[in-house]
C-alpha positions as CSV (number, residue, x, y, z in Angstrom):
1,X,0.2,0.1,0.1
2,X,1.3,3.3,-1.2
3,X,1.6,6.1,1.3
4,X,0.5,8.6,-1.1
5,X,-2.5,6.5,-2.0
6,X,-4.6,7.0,0.9
7,X,-3.3,10.6,1.5
8,X,-4.3,11.9,-1.8
9,X,-7.8,9.9,-1.5
10,X,-8.2,11.7,1.9
11,X,-7.2,14.9,0.5
12,X,-9.9,14.4,-2.2
13,X,-12.4,14.0,0.6
14,X,-11.3,17.4,2.4
15,X,-11.2,19.3,-1.1
16,X,-14.9,18.3,-2.1
17,X,-16.4,19.1,1.4
18,X,-15.3,22.5,1.5
19,X,-18.5,23.8,2.6
20,X,-18.2,21.6,5.8
21,X,-15.0,23.6,7.3
22,X,-16.1,24.6,10.7
23,X,-19.6,23.3,10.8
24,X,-20.5,20.8,13.6
25,X,-22.8,18.1,11.9
26,X,-24.9,15.6,14.3
27,X,-24.4,12.4,13.6
28,X,-25.7,9.3,15.7
29,X,-23.4,6.6,16.6
30,X,-24.9,2.8,16.3
31,X,-28.0,1.4,15.5
32,X,-30.6,4.3,14.9
33,X,-33.4,2.4,16.9
34,X,-31.3,2.2,20.2
35,X,-31.8,5.9,22.3
36,X,-27.7,6.2,22.1
37,X,-26.9,10.2,22.2
38,X,-26.0,11.9,19.1
39,X,-22.5,13.1,18.5
40,X,-20.8,16.2,16.6
41,X,-18.7,15.6,13.7
42,X,-16.1,18.2,12.6
43,X,-14.3,18.7,9.6
44,X,-11.7,21.4,11.1
45,X,-10.1,24.5,9.1
46,X,-6.5,23.9,8.1
47,X,-4.0,25.1,11.2
48,X,-6.9,25.0,13.8
49,X,-8.0,22.7,16.5
50,X,-10.5,22.4,19.0
51,X,-10.8,22.8,23.0
52,X,-13.3,22.8,25.8
53,X,-13.6,26.6,26.8
54,X,-15.0,26.9,30.1
55,X,-15.5,31.1,30.1
56,X,-16.4,33.6,27.3
57,X,-15.0,36.9,27.7
58,X,-16.7,39.6,25.2
59,X,-15.0,42.6,24.4
60,X,-15.6,45.8,22.3
61,X,-13.9,47.2,18.9
62,X,-11.9,49.5,21.5
63,X,-10.5,46.7,23.8
64,X,-12.6,47.1,26.4
65,X,-14.6,44.4,28.4
66,X,-18.2,44.1,28.0
67,X,-19.4,40.6,29.6
68,X,-17.8,37.5,31.0
69,X,-19.6,34.2,31.2
70,X,-18.8,31.1,32.5
71,X,-19.6,28.0,29.6
72,X,-20.3,25.3,32.4
73,X,-17.6,22.9,33.9
74,X,-17.5,20.3,31.0
75,X,-17.2,23.6,28.5
76,X,-18.2,24.1,25.3
77,X,-16.4,22.8,22.0
78,X,-14.5,25.6,20.3
79,X,-12.1,26.2,17.3
80,X,-9.2,28.1,17.8
81,X,-6.4,28.9,15.8
82,X,-3.1,26.5,16.4
83,X,0.6,26.6,15.6
84,X,2.1,23.1,15.1
85,X,4.0,23.6,18.7
86,X,0.9,24.6,20.4
87,X,-1.1,21.6,18.7
88,X,1.9,19.2,20.5
89,X,2.5,21.2,23.5
90,X,3.1,19.3,27.0
91,X,4.7,21.0,29.9
92,X,6.5,23.8,27.9
93,X,5.7,27.5,27.3
94,X,4.0,27.3,24.0
95,X,1.0,29.8,23.5
96,X,-1.9,29.5,21.2
97,X,-2.7,32.3,19.2
98,X,-5.7,34.0,20.5
99,X,-7.7,32.1,22.7
100,X,-5.8,30.1,25.6
101,X,-5.7,29.3,29.3
102,X,-5.4,31.8,31.9
103,X,-1.8,31.4,32.7
104,X,-1.5,32.4,29.0
105,X,-3.6,35.4,28.7
106,X,-4.1,36.9,32.2
107,X,-1.8,39.5,32.8
108,X,-2.4,39.3,36.7
109,X,-2.1,35.4,36.9
110,X,1.3,35.5,38.9
111,X,-1.0,37.6,41.7
112,X,-2.8,34.4,42.3
113,X,-0.9,31.6,41.4
114,X,3.0,31.7,43.0
115,X,5.4,31.7,40.0
116,X,9.2,30.6,40.1
117,X,10.2,33.5,37.5
118,X,10.0,37.0,38.7
119,X,7.6,37.5,35.8
120,X,4.8,35.9,34.0
121,X,6.8,34.0,31.2
122,X,3.8,32.4,29.6
123,X,1.7,35.9,29.7
124,X,4.6,37.7,27.9
125,X,5.3,34.9,25.5
126,X,1.4,34.8,24.5
127,X,1.3,38.6,24.2
128,X,4.5,39.0,21.9
129,X,3.0,36.5,19.5
130,X,-0.4,38.1,19.4
131,X,1.1,41.5,18.9
132,X,3.1,40.0,15.9
133,X,0.1,38.5,14.3
134,X,-2.2,41.8,14.9
135,X,0.6,43.7,13.1
136,X,-0.6,42.4,10.0
137,X,-3.5,42.8,7.8
138,X,-4.7,39.2,8.6
139,X,-4.5,39.6,12.3
140,X,-6.3,43.3,12.5
141,X,-9.4,41.3,13.5
142,X,-7.8,40.1,16.6
143,X,-6.7,43.6,17.6
144,X,-9.4,44.2,20.3
145,X,-8.1,41.2,22.0
146,X,-4.8,42.2,22.0
147,X,-5.8,45.7,23.5
148,X,-7.7,44.1,26.3
149,X,-5.5,41.3,27.6
150,X,-2.3,44.3,27.4
151,X,-4.1,46.9,29.3
152,X,-6.3,44.9,32.0
153,X,-6.2,42.4,34.6
154,X,-8.2,39.2,33.2
155,X,-8.8,37.6,36.3
156,X,-9.6,40.6,38.3
157,X,-12.7,41.6,36.1
158,X,-13.8,38.4,35.9
159,X,-14.0,38.5,40.1
160,X,-15.6,41.9,39.2
161,X,-18.0,40.5,36.8
162,X,-19.3,37.8,39.3
163,X,-18.1,35.4,36.5
164,X,-16.1,32.9,39.3
165,X,-19.0,33.1,41.7
166,X,-21.3,31.7,38.7
167,X,-18.3,29.0,38.3
168,X,-19.0,28.1,42.1
169,X,-15.8,29.8,43.2
170,X,-16.8,31.9,46.0
171,X,-13.4,32.8,47.1
172,X,-12.3,36.3,46.2
173,X,-8.7,34.9,45.6
174,X,-8.9,31.9,43.3
175,X,-6.5,29.5,43.6
176,X,-4.6,27.5,41.1
177,X,-7.0,24.9,40.6
178,X,-9.6,27.5,39.5
179,X,-7.6,29.0,37.2
180,X,-7.3,25.9,34.8
181,X,-9.9,26.3,32.2
182,X,-9.7,27.6,29.1
183,X,-10.9,31.2,27.8
184,X,-12.3,32.1,24.5
185,X,-12.7,35.7,23.5
186,X,-15.3,37.4,21.0
187,X,-15.7,40.7,20.0
188,X,-19.1,42.6,20.3
189,X,-21.6,43.1,17.6
190,X,-19.3,40.3,15.5
191,X,-19.6,36.9,14.5
192,X,-17.4,34.6,16.7
193,X,-14.2,33.6,15.4
194,X,-14.8,30.1,16.1
195,X,-17.9,30.4,13.7
196,X,-16.3,32.6,11.1
197,X,-14.9,31.4,8.0
198,X,-13.3,34.6,7.5
199,X,-11.1,34.4,10.6
200,X,-10.2,31.2,9.7
201,X,-9.2,32.1,6.3
202,X,-6.8,35.0,7.8
203,X,-5.3,33.0,10.6
204,X,-4.4,30.1,7.7
205,X,-3.1,32.8,5.4
206,X,-1.1,34.4,7.9
207,X,0.4,31.0,9.5
208,X,1.1,29.9,5.9
209,X,3.2,33.1,5.3
210,X,4.9,32.6,8.4
211,X,6.0,29.0,7.9
212,X,7.0,30.2,4.3
213,X,9.8,32.1,5.8
214,X,11.1,29.7,8.6
215,X,10.6,25.7,7.5
216,X,12.3,23.8,4.8
217,X,11.0,23.6,1.5
218,X,10.7,20.8,-1.2
219,X,8.7,18.4,-3.5
220,X,5.3,17.3,-1.6
221,X,5.4,13.6,-2.5
222,X,1.4,13.9,-2.0
223,X,0.9,16.0,-5.0
224,X,4.0,16.5,-6.7
225,X,4.3,20.0,-6.3
226,X,7.7,21.4,-5.9
227,X,8.8,24.7,-3.7
228,X,6.1,23.1,-0.8
229,X,6.4,24.3,3.0
230,X,7.3,20.5,4.3
231,X,6.9,19.2,7.8
232,X,7.5,16.4,10.1
233,X,4.9,17.5,12.6
234,X,2.0,15.5,11.8
235,X,-1.4,15.6,13.7
236,X,-2.5,13.2,16.4
237,X,-6.1,12.9,18.2
238,X,-7.2,10.9,15.2
239,X,-9.8,8.3,16.6
240,X,-10.7,10.4,19.4
241,X,-9.9,13.2,21.7
242,X,-6.8,12.7,23.6
243,X,-5.2,9.9,21.2
244,X,-1.8,10.4,21.3
245,X,-1.0,7.8,18.5
246,X,0.6,9.4,15.0
247,X,0.0,8.1,11.8
248,X,3.3,9.9,10.3
249,X,5.8,10.5,12.6
250,X,9.8,10.8,13.0
251,X,11.5,11.1,15.9
252,X,14.3,8.4,15.0
253,X,17.1,10.7,15.0
254,X,19.5,9.5,17.3
255,X,22.2,6.6,17.1
256,X,21.0,4.4,14.4
257,X,19.5,7.3,12.5
258,X,16.5,6.5,10.5
259,X,17.3,3.0,10.2
260,X,20.9,3.9,8.7
261,X,19.4,5.0,5.5
262,X,18.9,8.9,5.7
263,X,20.1,11.8,7.5
264,X,16.8,13.9,8.0
265,X,13.3,12.7,7.9
266,X,12.6,14.9,4.9
267,X,14.6,12.5,2.7
268,X,12.4,9.7,3.7
269,X,9.0,11.0,2.6
270,X,8.3,14.7,2.2
271,X,5.0,15.9,2.8
272,X,3.7,19.7,2.7
273,X,1.9,20.7,6.0
274,X,-1.1,21.4,3.9
275,X,-1.5,18.1,2.5
276,X,-0.6,16.7,6.1
277,X,-3.2,18.9,7.4
278,X,-6.3,18.2,5.0
279,X,-5.3,14.3,5.3
280,X,-5.4,14.0,9.0
281,X,-8.2,16.5,9.4
282,X,-10.5,14.8,6.6
283,X,-9.7,11.3,8.2
284,X,-10.6,12.5,12.0
285,X,-13.8,13.9,10.2
286,X,-14.7,10.5,8.5
287,X,-14.0,8.6,11.9
288,X,-16.5,10.9,13.6
289,X,-19.2,10.9,10.9
290,X,-19.3,7.2,10.1
291,X,-16.3,5.2,11.4
292,X,-16.9,1.6,13.6
293,X,-14.7,1.8,16.7
294,X,-13.9,-1.5,18.6
295,X,-11.4,-1.3,21.5
296,X,-9.5,1.1,19.5
297,X,-9.6,-0.2,16.1
298,X,-11.6,1.8,13.6
299,X,-13.3,0.2,10.6
300,X,-14.2,3.0,8.1
301,X,-15.9,3.4,4.6
302,X,-16.3,6.3,2.5
303,X,-17.1,7.2,-1.2
304,X,-16.1,9.7,-3.8
305,X,-18.5,10.3,-6.7
306,X,-21.1,7.7,-5.2
307,X,-24.4,8.4,-4.7
308,X,-25.1,5.0,-2.3
309,X,-23.2,3.6,0.3
310,X,-23.1,2.1,3.6
311,X,-21.6,2.7,6.9
312,X,-19.4,0.3,9.2
313,X,-21.9,0.7,11.9
314,X,-24.6,-0.5,9.7
315,X,-22.4,-3.1,8.2
316,X,-21.8,-4.7,11.3
317,X,-24.7,-4.3,13.6
318,X,-27.3,-4.2,10.7
319,X,-29.2,-1.9,8.9
320,X,-31.5,0.9,10.0
321,X,-34.4,2.8,8.6
322,X,-34.1,4.2,5.1
323,X,-34.2,8.1,4.4
324,X,-34.4,9.9,1.2
325,X,-30.9,11.8,-0.6
326,X,-30.4,15.1,1.1
327,X,-28.0,17.7,-0.9
328,X,-27.1,19.4,2.4
329,X,-25.3,16.5,3.8
330,X,-21.6,15.5,3.9
331,X,-20.0,14.7,0.6
332,X,-18.8,11.5,2.0
333,X,-21.5,9.1,0.6
334,X,-23.7,8.6,4.1
335,X,-26.8,8.4,1.9
336,X,-25.4,5.3,0.2
337,X,-25.3,3.6,3.5
338,X,-29.0,4.3,4.4
339,X,-29.7,3.6,0.7
340,X,-28.0,0.2,0.9
341,X,-31.2,-1.7,1.7
342,X,-33.7,-0.3,-0.6
343,X,-30.8,-1.2,-3.4
344,X,-30.4,-4.6,-2.1
345,X,-34.1,-5.6,-2.0
346,X,-35.5,-3.2,-5.1
347,X,-32.5,-3.6,-7.7
348,X,-32.0,0.3,-7.5
349,X,-29.6,1.6,-10.2
350,X,-26.0,2.0,-9.1
351,X,-23.7,4.3,-10.5
352,X,-20.9,2.7,-11.4
353,X,-18.2,5.2,-11.7
354,X,-17.5,6.1,-8.6
355,X,-14.6,4.4,-5.8
356,X,-15.3,3.4,-2.4
357,X,-12.8,3.1,0.2
358,X,-12.2,0.9,2.9
359,X,-9.6,1.2,5.9
360,X,-8.7,-0.5,8.9
361,X,-6.6,1.4,11.9
362,X,-5.3,0.3,14.9
363,X,-2.1,1.6,17.3
364,X,0.3,-1.2,18.3
365,X,1.8,1.2,20.9
366,X,0.7,4.3,22.3
367,X,2.3,6.3,20.2
368,X,2.2,4.7,16.8
369,X,-1.2,4.4,14.6
370,X,-1.1,1.9,11.8
371,X,-3.5,1.1,8.9
372,X,-3.7,-2.5,8.7
373,X,-6.2,-2.5,5.9
374,X,-6.8,0.1,3.1
375,X,-8.3,-0.7,-0.5
376,X,-10.5,1.0,-2.9
377,X,-12.8,-0.5,-5.4
378,X,-15.3,0.7,-7.7
379,X,-19.0,0.6,-6.5
380,X,-20.4,-1.9,-8.7
381,X,-17.8,-4.3,-7.2
382,X,-18.3,-3.0,-3.5
383,X,-21.8,-3.7,-3.8
384,X,-21.4,-7.2,-5.6
385,X,-19.1,-8.5,-2.8
386,X,-21.8,-7.4,-0.1
387,X,-25.0,-8.7,-2.1
388,X,-23.0,-11.7,-2.8
389,X,-22.8,-12.3,0.9
390,X,-25.8,-11.5,2.3
391,X,-27.8,-13.3,-0.6
392,X,-25.6,-16.1,0.3
393,X,-26.4,-16.3,4.0
394,X,-29.9,-15.5,3.3
395,X,-32.6,-17.8,4.9
396,X,-36.3,-18.1,5.2
397,X,-37.7,-17.3,8.8
398,X,-41.4,-17.7,9.1
399,X,-42.9,-15.8,12.0
400,X,-46.1,-13.6,12.7
401,X,-47.8,-15.4,10.2
402,X,-45.8,-15.0,7.4
403,X,-42.4,-15.6,5.8
404,X,-39.4,-13.5,6.3
405,X,-36.0,-13.2,4.9
406,X,-33.4,-13.4,7.3
407,X,-29.2,-13.0,7.6
408,X,-27.2,-12.5,10.2
409,X,-25.3,-9.2,10.6
410,X,-21.7,-9.3,11.0
411,X,-22.3,-8.4,15.0
412,X,-24.4,-11.6,15.3
413,X,-22.0,-13.4,13.0
414,X,-19.3,-12.4,15.2
415,X,-20.9,-13.2,18.6
416,X,-22.4,-16.6,17.4
417,X,-18.7,-18.0,17.0
418,X,-17.1,-16.0,20.0
419,X,-19.9,-15.5,22.3
420,X,-20.9,-11.7,23.4
421,X,-18.4,-12.4,26.3
422,X,-15.4,-12.8,24.0
423,X,-12.7,-9.9,24.4
424,X,-12.8,-6.6,22.4
425,X,-9.4,-7.9,20.8
426,X,-10.9,-11.2,19.8
427,X,-13.8,-9.4,18.4
428,X,-12.1,-6.8,16.5
429,X,-9.6,-9.5,14.7
430,X,-12.5,-11.2,13.9
431,X,-14.2,-8.4,12.4
432,X,-11.1,-7.6,10.2
433,X,-11.1,-11.1,9.0
434,X,-14.7,-11.2,8.1
435,X,-14.4,-8.0,6.1
436,X,-11.3,-9.3,4.2
437,X,-13.5,-12.5,3.5
438,X,-16.3,-10.3,2.2
439,X,-14.3,-8.3,-0.3
440,X,-12.0,-10.7,-1.5
441,X,-15.1,-13.1,-2.3
442,X,-14.2,-15.4,0.0
443,X,-16.3,-18.0,2.4
444,X,-15.9,-17.4,6.3
445,X,-12.3,-18.3,7.4
446,X,-12.3,-22.6,8.3
447,X,-11.5,-22.0,11.9
448,X,-14.6,-20.0,12.3
449,X,-16.6,-22.1,10.4
450,X,-15.4,-25.0,13.0
451,X,-16.2,-23.0,15.8
452,X,-19.7,-22.3,14.9
453,X,-20.2,-25.7,13.9
454,X,-19.1,-26.8,17.6
455,X,-21.3,-24.2,19.1
456,X,-24.2,-25.0,17.3
457,X,-24.1,-28.8,17.7
458,X,-24.1,-28.3,21.3
459,X,-27.2,-26.7,22.7
460,X,-26.7,-28.4,26.1
461,X,-24.0,-25.9,26.7
462,X,-26.5,-22.9,26.2
463,X,-28.5,-21.3,29.0
464,X,-31.8,-19.9,28.4
465,X,-30.2,-16.2,29.3
466,X,-27.2,-16.9,27.0
467,X,-26.7,-14.1,24.4
468,X,-26.6,-15.0,21.5
469,X,-29.0,-18.1,22.2
470,X,-28.7,-21.3,20.5
471,X,-31.3,-20.6,17.7
472,X,-29.5,-17.7,16.7
473,X,-26.4,-19.5,16.7
474,X,-27.8,-22.5,15.0
475,X,-29.4,-20.1,12.3
476,X,-26.4,-18.5,11.8
477,X,-24.2,-21.5,11.3
478,X,-26.9,-22.7,8.7
479,X,-26.7,-19.4,7.0
480,X,-22.7,-19.6,6.8
481,X,-23.1,-23.3,5.1
482,X,-25.5,-22.2,2.5
483,X,-23.2,-19.0,2.0
484,X,-20.5,-21.9,1.7
485,X,-22.2,-23.9,-0.8
486,X,-21.9,-21.3,-3.6
487,X,-25.8,-21.1,-4.7
488,X,-26.7,-25.0,-4.3
489,X,-29.1,-24.3,-1.8
490,X,-32.3,-22.1,-1.6
491,X,-33.4,-20.0,0.8
492,X,-36.1,-22.5,2.2
493,X,-36.8,-26.0,2.3
494,X,-36.1,-27.9,-0.5
495,X,-37.6,-31.4,-0.6
496,X,-35.7,-33.1,-3.5
497,X,-32.2,-32.1,-1.8
498,X,-30.5,-35.6,-1.3
499,X,-27.5,-34.4,0.6
500,X,-26.7,-36.6,3.2
501,X,-26.2,-33.8,6.1
502,X,-29.1,-31.8,4.7
503,X,-31.6,-35.1,5.2
504,X,-30.3,-35.9,8.7
505,X,-30.8,-32.2,9.5
506,X,-34.2,-32.4,8.4
507,X,-35.0,-35.8,10.2
508,X,-33.6,-34.5,13.4
509,X,-35.7,-31.0,13.1
510,X,-39.1,-33.2,12.6
511,X,-38.3,-35.3,15.8
512,X,-37.5,-31.9,17.8
513,X,-40.9,-30.1,16.9
514,X,-42.9,-32.9,17.6
515,X,-41.4,-33.8,20.9
516,X,-41.1,-30.1,22.1
517,X,-45.0,-29.9,20.9
518,X,-46.1,-32.5,23.1
519,X,-44.1,-31.4,26.2
520,X,-45.3,-27.4,25.4
521,X,-49.1,-29.0,25.9
522,X,-48.2,-31.0,29.2
523,X,-46.8,-27.8,30.5
524,X,-49.9,-26.0,29.2
525,X,-52.4,-28.5,30.9
526,X,-50.5,-28.1,34.3
527,X,-50.8,-24.3,34.4
528,X,-47.4,-23.1,33.2
529,X,-47.5,-20.9,30.3
530,X,-45.0,-20.9,27.5
531,X,-43.4,-17.5,28.6
532,X,-43.0,-18.6,31.9
533,X,-41.8,-21.5,30.5
534,X,-39.2,-19.3,28.4
535,X,-38.2,-17.6,31.4
536,X,-37.3,-21.0,33.0
537,X,-33.4,-21.6,32.8
538,X,-34.1,-25.2,33.5
539,X,-36.5,-26.0,30.4
540,X,-36.3,-29.6,29.5
541,X,-34.6,-30.2,26.3
542,X,-35.8,-32.2,23.6
543,X,-34.1,-35.6,22.9
544,X,-33.1,-33.9,19.6
545,X,-31.4,-31.4,21.0
546,X,-30.0,-33.4,23.9
547,X,-28.4,-35.6,21.6
548,X,-27.4,-33.3,18.7
549,X,-23.6,-33.5,19.5
550,X,-23.7,-37.3,19.1
551,X,-25.8,-37.2,16.1
552,X,-23.4,-34.9,14.3
553,X,-20.7,-37.4,14.7
554,X,-22.8,-40.8,14.6
555,X,-26.0,-40.0,13.1
556,X,-27.1,-43.4,12.4
557,X,-26.8,-44.5,15.9
558,X,-28.2,-41.3,17.4
559,X,-31.1,-41.6,15.3
560,X,-32.2,-44.7,16.0
561,X,-31.9,-43.8,20.0
562,X,-34.2,-40.5,19.4
563,X,-36.9,-42.4,17.5
564,X,-36.9,-45.2,19.6
565,X,-37.9,-42.6,22.4
566,X,-40.1,-40.7,20.1
567,X,-42.4,-43.5,19.2
568,X,-42.4,-44.6,22.6
569,X,-43.3,-41.5,24.3
570,X,-44.2,-38.7,22.1
571,X,-45.4,-39.6,18.4
572,X,-48.5,-41.5,19.7
573,X,-49.2,-38.1,21.6
574,X,-49.0,-35.6,19.1
575,X,-51.7,-33.9,17.2
576,X,-49.1,-33.6,14.3
577,X,-48.4,-38.2,14.3
578,X,-49.7,-38.3,10.5
579,X,-47.8,-35.2,9.2
580,X,-44.4,-36.4,11.2
581,X,-44.3,-39.8,9.8
582,X,-45.2,-38.9,6.5
583,X,-42.1,-36.2,6.5
584,X,-40.1,-39.2,7.9
585,X,-41.1,-41.8,5.1
586,X,-40.3,-39.0,2.3
587,X,-36.7,-38.0,3.8
588,X,-35.8,-41.8,4.4
589,X,-36.6,-42.3,0.6
590,X,-33.9,-40.0,-0.1
591,X,-31.8,-41.5,2.7
592,X,-30.6,-44.7,0.2
593,X,-28.3,-47.1,1.8
594,X,-25.1,-45.3,0.4
595,X,-26.4,-42.3,2.6
596,X,-27.2,-43.9,5.4
597,X,-24.1,-44.6,7.0
598,X,-22.6,-43.6,10.7
599,X,-20.3,-41.0,9.4
600,X,-20.0,-37.5,10.6
601,X,-22.1,-34.8,9.2
602,X,-21.0,-31.3,8.2
603,X,-22.7,-28.2,8.8
604,X,-25.0,-28.7,6.1
605,X,-27.3,-30.7,8.5
606,X,-27.7,-27.4,10.4
607,X,-29.2,-25.8,7.3
608,X,-31.5,-28.8,6.8
609,X,-32.4,-28.6,10.4
610,X,-33.3,-24.9,10.1
611,X,-35.2,-25.4,6.8
612,X,-37.0,-28.1,8.1
613,X,-38.1,-26.2,11.1
614,X,-39.2,-23.4,9.4
615,X,-41.2,-24.9,6.9
616,X,-42.9,-27.0,9.8
617,X,-44.4,-24.0,11.4
618,X,-45.6,-22.5,8.0
619,X,-49.1,-22.0,7.7
620,X,-49.6,-24.0,4.4
621,X,-52.4,-25.8,2.6
622,X,-52.2,-29.2,1.7
623,X,-51.3,-29.1,-1.7
624,X,-48.2,-26.8,-0.9
625,X,-47.2,-29.1,1.6
626,X,-47.1,-31.7,-1.2
627,X,-45.0,-29.6,-3.2
């Protein structure tokens, strides 16, 4: 995978979504049917970052205080200008250009917090940087902030305004812990800096000129443009706020310098500051918009020039409601996600010329973020692979007096393999493998098939409250084996199918439903409702389920025992005796002597089991049953 491939693709995303720069987009995380709070996605302007501001100070054009408000302990998310150094500051004195913490913006900070130095170094560094900024034409809009902070004591003014009292600080002499908040500034009667595209552009233009004078120049490998301002400082906090892992870093400057091959990091790869900013900010935005995070691993899909796509949240957990196209939505093909079901079921036209991109990110160490999988494909191939997967998995389920198409979501599939108690590391690795199988056009990996088969053929290992329950695991296994057969089996029961495992599965299903029917009737006569019964963790299993594991290994031997018990205790008492015997006879006619042998079955027996159970409960006419 070329480094510049994904960078160029992300730059395209940034350039195509200029109208979303600096605007918050509310998105719902996870399944829309669940009450999960919405979150904000934000495409940041270049050379900007976000902070949680606890205080807002409003000054007039003459640099005089108008008002000061407390914004809450959690603060309000605010877009602020930032230099490269300020973006990565730790304990060093590195001021942000305009908005910052008290120690930087308050002239009287040292009156309330004892400082080692005789002067407030942070404040003077901040003021000098701001003075340089406002001396330029692009920085003039920040002049009132500079005038106020140069000639006034901020902390004193906030005490007088009652701002600290509103924050719950009753002491007239706030302590260091009370002065840890972030302050944002606004000009009275003017659009707030953090909402103003003009302010964004002016700071960006100023900072680009500043970098142009002091940073090395060269060719940017992303665009091929020469004489670009290069950078070795790349953004972090890509997956979530506070994330310290970087995709590109160069700190191998001691001893075995850059693996013994280069003198400087620019010799390894040249990437312009602007290209780096666009790519990283676009990736961060995409993750917020439509990424799926499992234990720090990000699964992301987006499109360019596509009308319909599916997000990883929907792909993993199932599909939500269908919504129409909206011109006011980001140009990352979020709409294709919500339209996928409509396209899948109704065969809507798919635009064949767009590209779809899939990316997986994870951090092996605290500071290193890696791209585990990255691929792009045309949208037609993308859809074909998804449709082939889900169509191959699709089964018919009968409930609420009608047939319904069903297939397991990726979440159900993985939980059926490992259970819901599997560690996040197992789950995220499993999801990676399944996604690769889907887009490589392959079956589920064999070790996962085996795990599914073992779990599904041991119903006695499941408790009543197990999640997923045995029925889901059994259906999922049936779906996997149907997909594995590549179109040989139908969605529903095929009475002419002669596959040995399939036929034995059908026998077991009839025995199971007959015995369960008799048990349920007895329980009902005893005054226990089926609902009560379902809540009973000690509910008696049928012989078919109790012996299912043995049946899967030695079907003839196990069937003789199951059928003998059925004839003795259950079949004579069943109101479906005639129907059941008719099914047995029809199945046994297909099980000739070559197939009726005591050799292990494969997972197809669970497909036959599921098909037969579904067909049994279906309300059909006698003529339909004969077909």
